N, C-alpha and C positions, 0 to 999 in steps of 0.2 A: 580445278572448279570441287567445291567441297562435296560430301554426301548429301543426301536428302535426309532430313532425319527420320529415324527409325520410329515404328510404331509402338506402344505399348501391347505387348503379347496379349491376345485376348482381347482389345479395348477398339482396337483399328484408328488409336488417334497418337500423332508426337507428341509423344510426354513432355521430349525436352522443351516442345515450344509452350507447354501449358504450363511450365514451372517458371515462365514470365508473366503472366496475367495476374494482375492485382488479386482480383477475389478467389477463395480459400476454395479448390475444385476438389473433392473423395470422389472416387467408383467405389462401390460396396457391392459384395457379392449378395444370393436373392437370401441367403444367410443372415446378412447385414457384418460381414466380417470385411476390414480393409482391404481393396485389391490396388489400391492405386490414388496419390496425395499427391498435388503440385506442391512446389517451395511454400507460398504462400497459408497453406494446409498444414505443412512440416510446424508452420510455426504455431498456428494457431490452436492445433493439438499435442504440442510439444514432442515430437521426435521425428525423424528422421523416417524415410520411406521405408526403410529394412524392418525398423524395430515397430512399426505400424500391420505394415500386412499382412494377415491372418486373425488380428486382433478385434473385438467389438467395441463399439462408442463407450458403453459401459464398462467396460474392461479400463478403456484409454481416460474417462472420465465416470469416475466412480460417482455414486449417488444418482439422485434425482437429475441433475443436467446432462448423464450422457445416459440417463434412461429416457427423457425427454426424447432426443435425437433419435434413439434409438427405435423406439417406439415409432415416430413419424417414417421412418423407414420402411418400417412396419406393416403402416396402415398403404403407403404406396405402392409397396410391393403386392397387398394384398387387391389395392381396388383399383391398381392402375393407374389413379388420378393423381396428377401433381399436388403438391400444397408448399403452401406460402406463410410465413406467420415471422414474427420478430421473435428474437431469443437473448435473453439478459446473461452473454456469455461468462463477465464480472461484476462488480458493483458500478465501475464504471465502464464499460464497454456494451452495446447491444448492435446485434446481427438482424444482416434482413437474410433467412437464408428461404431457398429454395430446393425442394426435395423433387426429383423426376426418377422414372424408370423408360428404359427401352429396350431394346432385344439384349444386349451385354449385359448389362448392370444397371444396378441404383445410383444417382447421383445427387451429390451435397455439393451446393455451392452457396456460399455464405459471405457477404459484405458489409462491411461498416455503414452503420445509417447513414444517410445525407447529413454531411458536414465533417465528415472523416475524412481524412487526408488521401489522397489519389497518389498512386502509382503512377507514371506512364507506361503505356503499353506499345512496344513496338511493331513495324508491321507484320512482323513472323510471327510473333505472340497472338497478332490481331486474324492471322488466316488461323489459327489453331485455335481460337475462340471459335472463330466460324462454325468448327468442326463437333462443336458439342449440339446435344440433340437441339433441334429446329425450333422446336417450343419455346425451351429456356432460352435461346439464345433472344430469339424475337423478344419475348418480353424484357430481358432485359435491356437488349436497345430501343427497344419502345420506349420503356418509361427513361432513359436517358435523355431520347430524343424530346419527350415530351417536356420532362422536367428542364431541358434548356429553353423549349419555346416558351414555357411558362414565365421561367426566369425573366427571357427577352422581352414577355408581354408586362412582365412587371414592371420594367425597365420604361417600357413604353408608358404605363400608365403614370407612374409617376412621372416622367414628363409632364402629359399633358396635365393632371392634376397640379404641378407647379406652374406651369403657364396658367391655370384657371385661379390659383390663391393669388398669386400677381394680379390679377387684373380685380378681384373682388376688394370691394370697399365697405362691408358690413361682415358683421358677425355670421347672419344668415345665408349670404353669400359663401363665406369660407364653410361654412359646416355643410349648405347644399353642395358645393363640390366634392368636398372629402366624401361625403356618404355616395353622391350619384358614383365617383368613381372608385368607392373602397365596394360596394354593390356588385357592380358590373364587372371589376375584376376577378373578384371572388366567389361570386356564386353567393353570398349571402340569402337568406328569407328576411330577414330582419336588422335591422341595424337603430343604432343611435347616439345622442354626442350630450354628456352631461358636464353640465359648469358647477362649480363652486360659488356658493350666492357671496353675498358681500362678509359675513360672519364666518365664512369656512367650515361653517357645520352642516352645510344641507346640500345638497346632488339635485339641479334644476335641468331637465331633460331641456336641448336647446332647441334641436329637429329630431326625426324620426324617420322610418322607414318600415313598412312592414307590420305594424302595430295596429293590431286591435285594438278597441274602443275599453275593453278589459284590458291588457296590457298599459296601455296609456294611463290606466286610471290606476296600476299599479304604481308603475314605475315613472310617471312623469316626475316625481319628486320624492324624495327620502332623505335622512340623515346619511351624514358620510358614517357611521358607524355601523349603519344597517346590513345584515345578514344578505347581501347582494354581490355576487360575481365584481360587479365594475364599481361599487364601491369599496371590495375588498383590492381592490387594484390602484384606486386611488390612495387609500392609506397606506399601501406599502410600496406605492410606489414602482411596484413591478408590474407584469405583463401575467394574468390569470388564463392559464390554456384550461376548459373546461372540458370535459368527454362527455359530461350531461348532468343536466339539472340533477337527475335522480343520483346522479354519482354526487354530485356537493350540495344536496340534500345531507346524504348518507354522512360526508363532513363537514356539513356547517347545520346539524337541525336545526337551528332556529330559522333558516332561509324556509322552510316549511311554508313558515305562514303565507309566504309568497307565492305559492306553487299554482294557485287557481289564476294565476296572471301568465301562466305558460304554455302556451300554448307548444301539445305534440311535447309534453314534460319529459318524457323515457327517453325520446330520439333527441332532444334539442341540445345542441354542441356549439361551443363560443368563445368568443375571443375577447376580451376584456382589457383593457389597455389603458396607462396613464398619459393625461397631458401631461408634460414637463416644459418647463420656461425657466430658463438661466437658474437651476435646481429648486426649484419649486413646483408642486402640484397643481395647476390649474381647474383639474375636469379628468374625466375617463371618454372612454370610444368603448362600443361593445358592437359585435356584429356576428350575429346567430347565424346556424348553419341546421337544417335537418339529417338525421343519419349522422354517421359516425365521420370524424375530419381527421386527420393525423396532424396536421400542422405543420409541414415540412417547413427545415431550414428556411429556402426561398421565401416563401407566404408569411415565415415571421420576421423574415429580413424585412418585405414590403408594407407588414401592416405598422413597423416599429417606426420606419421613415416617411408613412402616412402620417400618423399620428404625429411624428415632431413635425412635418410642416403645419400642419392642420395645428398645431401649438402654437409653434410662430406667428402664423398667419390673426388667428385669434386674439394673442395679445397682440399685433402688432395693429390692430383695427380696433380692441380695445383702447391703446394710448390715443390712440386718433381719434377716436367720439369722446372721450374723455375730457378732451381739450377744444370742446363743441357742446354747447348748452343749447341750442337750439337748431331747427331744421335748416333755416337761411342760411345760419353760419357754417351750419355742416354740408351745405352744399357747396356753397363758397371755398370751401377748408379743400371739398373732393376736388373744386376747378383748380385751385393751385397746387395740389400735387400734379394732379394731370397735365398742367403748363410746367411746372418742371421738369418733368419727366419729357416731355415733346422736347422743350427747349434745350436739354440735357443731349438728346438723340441729335435733333439739330445742330448743337453746335460740336458736338464731335465728329458730324459727318464730312466737315470740308475745314480746309487748311488756309483758305480765302477766308478770314476773319470776316473785312469790311461785309462780303456778303452774307456770312453766316450771321453777322449782327441786326444787319436788316431783315433776314429772315425769321429770328426773334421777335424782334419789333413786331413783324406783321400777324405773327402767332399770338400775340397778345390781347391784339383787335379781334373780337369785342367783351373777350371772358373778362378781362383782367384789366383791362384799359378802355376809354374811348379814342384817345390819342395815346402813340408811343411813339419816344424818338428817341436817338442814339447823337449825342455829339461829341467832336473829336477837337482837341486844341492844335491851333497846327504851330511850325516851328516859330512862324512870325510873329505869333501875340495871339492872332484871330482866333476863332471857334467857328471850325464848320460840320453843320448840319449834312451829317450821315445820310440817315434817312429818319423821316415820317408817316408813320401809318395810321389809317383812318378807313374805316368803311366806306366813304364819301370821298373821293378823288378832289372833288373841287374844295372839300373841308382842309385835304392836304397841300392843295394849292392855295388856300388861304393862310396855311399855318407857315407853307414856303415863303411867301411873301410877306410876313409879321419878320421873320428871320431874316429877310435881307434889308427890311427897313432898319430893323433893331436889332442887329446880332448882341448875342452877350459880350459882356465883356470879362475878365477875368481878376477886372479889381473891382466888382459891381460887388455891394454889402451881402447881396439874397441869388438864389437862383441858380441857374446852370455854369455863371462862371465863381461863384462861390464854391461851388461843389468841384468840381476842376480843381481851382487854386489851394483850395485847404484838403480835399477827402472827407469832408464831412456831408453828410446825408441831409437832406431836406426834405422834411413831411409836412404838408398842411395840409389837414385833415378838411377842415372850413376856409375855405377864399374865400372873403367876405368884401365888401368895399370899401370898407375903411383901410385894407390891406392893401388894395389896387391903387387908391388913390396916395398911400401913404409910398409906394413903390417910385414916383416920380411925378415931375410937377406939367408934364408934356398933358396936355388935354387931348391932342390927337394919339400920342401913342396910348392911355388910359383908354380911350374909345376903341383900340385895337384891339388892348388885350379883355374887353368885355364882351367883343363880338367873338371873339375864341372862345366863351362861356364858362373856362375853366369852375370847378366849383371844390376839386379836391387834387393833390398833386404828390408823389413819392420825385426826389430826383436821389440818386444814388450814383457813387463815384465807381469806375472799374479798374484796376490797377494790374500792372503787369512789374515784376521785378521791383516793387516798391516804387513807383512809376506811375500817375495818374496817366490813362492816358484816354479817356473817355467819360463822357456821364449817359447814365439813359433813363429817362425822363416818362413816367407813367401819370394819367391824368384822366378823371372821369369829368365830362362834361354835361354833354346829350342825355344822359342816361340819370342825370339825378341822382349819382351814386356817391358816396364818402371813402376812403382807405380808413382802415384804421392799422393799430400794432402789429398784426397780426399780418397784415398785406406789405410793411415795410419789411420786416422781418422777410417776408418770400421774395421781395427785389432784392434785397441782399445777399440773398442764395441764388441768386438767378445773377447778380452780379460774380456771383464769387466764380460761378459755372463759366458766364462770361470770359473772367479775365484769366482762366486757368485754360479755356480757347487759343484767347489770344498769346500767351507765353506759347503753347505748343505750336502755333502758326509759326509765330515771331524764331522760335528756335528750330523747326522744320526749314522756314527760308534761309537763317542762317546756316545753316547745316548744305543745304546744296546750294548756297553762293560760295560756300568750302569745298564743296565736291566740284563746280566749276574753277574754281581758282585752283583748284589740285588740277585737275585733269588741263587745264591750260597749261598750266605751269609743267604738267609731265609730257604734253607734246610739246612745248618749246625745249626743255632741258632733255628731250631726247635728240632732236634734230641739231642739236646744239652740241652734243657729246658724239655721235654719231660720225660728223666729220674727222675731228683730230683721229677717233678711234679706228676709220676707218685705215689714216696716215702712220698710225702706230704700228697697227698689222702690216703695209705694205714696206715699212723700213724693217720690221722684225724679219719677214721674207728677203732683203734684200742683206741685211747683215748675215743670216742664216747661211744664204748661198756662197757671200764673201770668206765666211770664216770656213765650211765644208771644202773650198777650194785648196786650203792652206794643209800640207802634210800635219801628219798627225805629232811629229817632234816636233813641230815649229815652236810651238810655247808648251810648259810643264800643264798647265791648264786645259791646251785645247782638248781633249776627251771627254774634259766635261761638262765642255762650251752645249755640245749638243742637246742634250738629256734638259739644260738649264731652256732652251730657245723652245724646245718644244710644251713644257709648264709655262712659258711665260705663254707662247700660241694658245696653249689652251686657256688663259685665262681670259687674254682678248676673245676670244669664242666666247666664254662664256659672259664678258661684259657686251659683246654684243648680243648676244640673243636676250640679256636685261633688257638693252634699251631697245629692242624689238618689242619684246614685251610692252614698253611701256607707250612706243608706238603706235600699236597695236587698240591700247586701252584710249588711248586720243582719237584714232580714228572709229571704232566702234560707237564709245560714245558720243560722236559728233554726228554718228551713222553716215560714216562716211565708209564704212568696209563695204568693200567691190569685189565682187566674185567674177574670176575670168574662165569659164567651163571651157575644156577643152576635153577632145577625145584620148584616153591617156589606160594606163594599164596601172590597177591598183596592187594588183602582185609585185610587179616589179616596184613600184614605189616603197612599199612594205618590206621587199628584200632591200633596197638600198638606206632606208631609215634604220635598219637593224645591222648592218654592214658598218653604216658610221658610229653606232653606237658599241659595237663591239669591243673597243679599248674603255668605253666607260663599264661595261659590263663585266669586263675583265680586272679593272680596278674595283668595280664593287664586289666582286668574289660571286657574280648571278650565272650562272650557264643561260645563256639566251637562248629558247627553244624555240623554231618556226615550225608552222603546221600552215603551209600557205599553198593555195593553188598554184597551179602552171602559169596560170592565165587569168585575171578580172578587169576584160576591159567594160568600158562606160564614160560616159562624158563629166567630168566635177570640173573644180578648181585644182590643179597641182598643187599649186603654193601653198594653200590651203589645206589639202588633206596631209603635207608633207610637216605640216605642222602640227596635225591632232596625234599624228603617227608620231611625231616625236615628243612630244609635249607628256602623252602617255606613256612612251614606252620608259622616259627622262623619271617621270614619278615613279614607276614601278622599279627602277633601276636602284632610286634614292630610297627607297622606305622597303625595299627587297629583303635587309639585312642578311645579305648572302646566299639567300636562296635562289632557285630556278625563278626564271620571268620567260611566260608564254606567252607568245603573238601568234594568235589564230584569225584567219580570213574565212568567211565562206560566200560563197556565188550564192546567190537566189533570183528566181524569176524577175522581182520587182525591185529585190533593191539587195543591198553588201552588209552584213555584219563582221565588225572588227571588233575582237578583243581580249584586252590586257590585264593579263593575271601573274599578280604577284605571289606572296605566300611571307608576307612581311607580318607592320605590325597589326593592319585590319584596321578598321575604323567603325567606330558608336555610331548606334541608328540615331542619338541625339544629334553626332556631327557631319553624319551623311544629310543632312537636312540646311546644311548649309556650305557644304562642299564647292559646291558651283559658284560661291557668291566670290565677289572683288575683292583683292588683296587676304583673302581668308586661309589663314595657317592654322592647321592642324596640329603638329609636330610644332617643337622645342625652338626659337629660331638660334639657339646655340650651337645646334647639333644639325639642323637641315638649310641651308641656304635656299634663297629666291625672293620675291616678291610677292608668294600667294596669288599669282596671275596667269600661273597658265593652265588650270583646269577651269576656269571663269572663261578663259580666251576661245580652249576648244570647245565648252558649252553653248559661245557666241556664233563659231566657226560651224557647226555642227545644225544647230538651229538656223542658222542663215541658207544650209544644204538643202533644209527640209526634212531633215534626222531626227533623230533624238538619241540621248545618253543616259545610261544610267550606272549604279553601282551596285554592286551584292559581295557585300560584307559584314565583321563582325569583330572585335579587338581578338589580334591573336590568330587571326586565320585568314591575313592576306587581304588582298581585294581583287574582283574583276569586274573592270572597266566593259563595257560593252555600248559600242557606238553601229547603230544602225544606219545608213544613207539610203535614196531614193537611186533610183540609176536614172 
């Protein structure tokens, strides 16, 4: 055991542990001379401890820089009150400096301002940090905790605004969501969003919060070249972090003409950011705060992401609204967008495409159609109506009766049959009486068509892998509405989404069929292979016994036969193990994994498996180390637990790289824990997610044999026993598999 760290003479802290802290920490005498510095302070002040002790800050950093720090020490020594301030250490480096006094010394703690790289702190260093003056430590930790909580809150707020913007369908809704979330997250007292007008020369306020009447009069609209912070952000395309309006007026004197519109002029802090879309600026956002505001990295990040989301949402809304000129058309467009979103969700919710298409047809009524139908061609040339949707069940019955009496023909010159035959959409904006009369000479059929009341229709094809598999028909009838070219585009978009869903369902069905065929083959093949393999094993044993009875000098090759028999038997045993795995795959997949629990001693079983694996361990160059109690009794399936231990141990020896392998067993009151640990390749976090999948191999097949079934079978057996299994690993650090099974 190592000796405890020695305390620094006269200061009462473990100096070698403080050396690990990322902050620069220095202790000074009451006269302001160095008594101690940690490693970070040595780097900061450019000298080792021995070279710094006894010197003052003015001597180490001549000039005003060193004098400022020295004077801070003097003030704290005189007043006894801690100080904290920002200190420019170099042109590109700013520090957060805290000065504190205790009974032993004056302390200076310096850290890079937020955003500077951080150095990991060891457990011992964290302990040493805890021995610093309590109020300084509490302040550091409180600030770190506050910063982390604030960042988490910002992330939550961004999720909230993303959800709100996804639902927003107008510019005011977008602006309202951005401003409400921004104000509540940041604590701003006012805020606003401005957009460039059509000329690009003027900013017009779209929406605001917290502005009084006078401020609105001044800032509701102004030229983009006006001396206003948000205009500066728009012109330059970069955020403007304004410490106060008074400071801005000193920097931009012309802005003073608008100062009467600014409440709390000398105390007002603001963040002004441009709204960027595809490399161009479309407007700006401003948030105002009362009193000093540092705008830390997390807050700046939040504001920049927030304005990015706002800009994209505003642009999306602008494009959305630009295509529609009147309120009625805009409402219909919103309904189309919602329908496509809802239909897309429905289509992706199931791999049974017939049921899904039926659900989509029902969703289309009544917002986008009075009737909606899906028809599919059959192999015999007939057309099957998969679904008809209408608000009135009686009208659905009428449509189904019409289809039964007058089914669509693939040879028809128009309608559903033509769409299914040619793949060309059919669009009838106004179905006239002349069109109905020209469609056929049968007066009964014409009357039946009139009874349906069709006024406008769209029929589009659904394709899958280049083949037309269905037709989607939308009909306006009772509502006296009519379709437009925009509705045709909507129907085609819906057809594309439905076709993709059908493709996915077909691929899934084919994959399932292929998996079922594979499992059937594995079951049959494993049974068929097992019989001759058993016969081969018996014949090898018979031959071995016969050869062993011969004298060693009976034949020149007699001494070499024994090892060859052993090698052959090992290969037969390996084949038998692979065949058992295939049989288990077949049983588990078909739900035929049967457990036969019996009283047993798991410790005895573990030792037996380890004994069987001893030869494999020797060949792999791995020392097999056991830590097993004398007895661990319980009621389990002996054969299946044997398989679990065998597979985990075999896996560890295979990938152990000649390093020791540990087999451990722990007895508990309610459960037993088994661990197998190797020190070989290790497993990455990404690969661990698929480690227990069927036929999954993480290493090269050229170097490691097997089907990739062992760990999958282990997982299935452990689950069947009501237990759990997990792995702890990292690349190059080996792997530890832990199995917990209840008693």
